[in-house]
C-alpha positions, -999 to +999 in steps of 0.1 A: -263+417-091-240+424-120-247+403-149-219+383-164-218+391-201-210+354-209-240+341-189-219+323-163-237+339-134-222+344-099-202+313-090-195+323-054-209+298-030-218+274-058-204+239-059-176+236-086-178+213-115-162+179-110-127+179-121-117+154-147-090+130-135-069+105-154-087+076-171-064+047-159-078+024-186-067+048-213-033+052-197-028+015-196-038+011-232-015+039-242+013+022-223+007-011-242+007+008-275+040+025-266+055-008-257+043-024-289+058+005-309+091+002-290+092-036-296+085-031-333+111-005-339+138-019-317+137-054-331+138-047-368+168-055-390+177-060-427+178-095-441+207-095-466+193-124-485+160-107-494+171-070-488+139-066-467+135-051-432+122-079-409+110-082-373+131-107-352+133-105-315+169-096-306+168-117-275+164-149-295+199-160-305+209-187-330+215-214-303+180-208-288+164-210-323+183-243-330+172-257-297+136-250-305+140-266-339+156-297-324+128-300-298+101-298-324+119-323-346+123-349-319+086-345-310+076-351-346+099-381-350+083-395-318+049-393-335+057-401-371+074-432-384+106-426-404+116-448-432+147-469-427+178-449-436+188-477-460+155-476-478+161-465-515+138-435-511+156-424-480+189-425-499+174-406-528+161-378-505+194-376-487+213-372-520+190-344-530+194-327-496+232-330-498+233-312-532+211-284-519+230-279-487+263-278-506+250-246-524+235-228-495+266-207-488+271-196-524+235-188-530+232-169-497+263-149-506+252-141-541+218-129-531+233-107-504+258-093-529+228-084-552+215-062-524+249-047-516+251-065-482+272-090-465+257-125-458+249-134-422+261-170-427+233-179-404+233-216-415+270-222-407+261-237-373+232-259-387+235-296-380+217-309-410+196-340-409+169-354-431+144-382-427+115-395-448+083-399-428+056-423-437+025-402-442+000-394-469+007-357-465+021-341-497+045-320-476+080-314-463+097-291-438+130-277-426+133-264-390+158-240-376+191-258-372+187-278-404+164-306-393+144-317-423+118-342-433+100-352-464+066-370-462+061-400-485+029-385-497+049-358-515+067-383-537+039-393-561+030-356-565+066-345-571+072-374-596+109-366-601+140-355-582+140-320-598+105-312-585+113-327-551+144-306-549+124-274-555+101-283-526+130-291-503+148-259-514+117-240-505+117-255-470+154-248-465+148-212-475+123-208-447+150-218-422+176-196-438+154-166-437+144-172-401+107-172-409+100-191-377+117-164-356+097-137-375+065-155-367+074-156-330+079-119-330+046-114-347+029-135-320+045-113-294+029-082-310-004-100-313-003-108-275+004-071-268-026-062-289-048-087-272-038-074-238-044-038-249-078-048-262-087-065-229-076-036-208-095-011-230-128-025-220-136-040-254-161-068-252-151-103-265-168-097-298-151-064-304-117-080-295-124-108-320-132-083-347-100-063-340-079-095-341-096-106-374-088-072-389-052-076-378-051-111-393-064-102-427-046-069-428-012-079-415-006-115-404-019-133-434-003-111-460+030-114-441+027-152-442+020-151-479+051-130-483+071-156-465+059-183-489+068-161-519+103-154-505+108-192-499+097-199-535+122-174-547+152-185-527+143-222-530+142-220-568+177-203-569+190-230-545+177-259-566+190-243-598+225-238-583+225-274-572+220-285-609+183-293-606+160-281-634+140-250-623+115-256-652+100-283-631+086-258-606+056-249-628+043-284-635+050-292-598+026-266-585+001-275-612+002-311-598+000-297-562-031-277-570-047-308-587-038-330-557-056-305-533-087-309-554-089-272-560-102-267-524-078-240-514-094-210-496-094-176-512-059-161-513-069-131-490-078-156-462-049-180-467-013-182-454-002-193-489-005-176-523-030-194-546-014-218-571-021-194-600-002-165-583+026-189-573+030-201-609+031-166-623+058-156-597+079-187-606+076-181-643+089-145-638+118-159-618+128-185-644+154-164-663+172-156-630+170-193-619+186-203-652+214-178-647+221-193-613+222-228-628+246-216-655+268-198-629+269-223-600+261-257-613+293-275-621+273-298-645+251-272-661+248-292-693+239-324-676+213-347-665+178-357-675+151-355-649+152-387-628+121-403-615+118-409-577+115-444-563+081-446-546+079-462-512 
């Protein structure tokens, strides 16, 4: 028999090697990856206020976002006890909110102009409302649609209306920048990743490791970026509304002291650590003072006023 120079022998009459077919698991994972990439690229847009490209689901319109904010607000008010609207502290907080809200349009337009873009006027349809909630939390929030609350526990930490305005401006900035909608889009991508991991045959421990890597490498840094953006926009808003931006630094020093220094390491947190935050605010101070001089009708006025504790 003639020898095959490549050593393959005579294959006549021999069973053939098994043919490789499609690995359906791989195909499914590839399909999820393709969908994730499509979702990522098709839902990105430029935020004119920050000049950054952001991920927001295009199927989520303003009315839906407002409805979600209102639903969450009503649920919170059903669980937390608001102060009487005629309470002196409630009146103080409403006055601060009114001053901030009055400057939202001009600050939004100015920041967009700095990036060579037109403002979205996203907040034009907001139905603003603010309550003071009785709680020891040193916190505040503003939901999509303009529903706001300040917790009484924040008041002794803030100490004065300028500091409280900086916190409230920060929370308003979250709503203006649609950070909630961005988090929803991130959750959608996370779900796609979880489904892909499950279909790939990864065991639960491997899936948990992959999601932890995604959290530390993407989700947590993105959350810290949101906080930094809100610090920036909130400071400009407070300055434009005639509040003293210099109060931002001692505010965050007090916030750090109030937490007892128990904040987690920055890399594992959704917020920048107080030191990083203070450095960022100090760097923003010249710009904040420019906004105060440009947009505050009473730029020369006003000593810092103490808040009336509940």
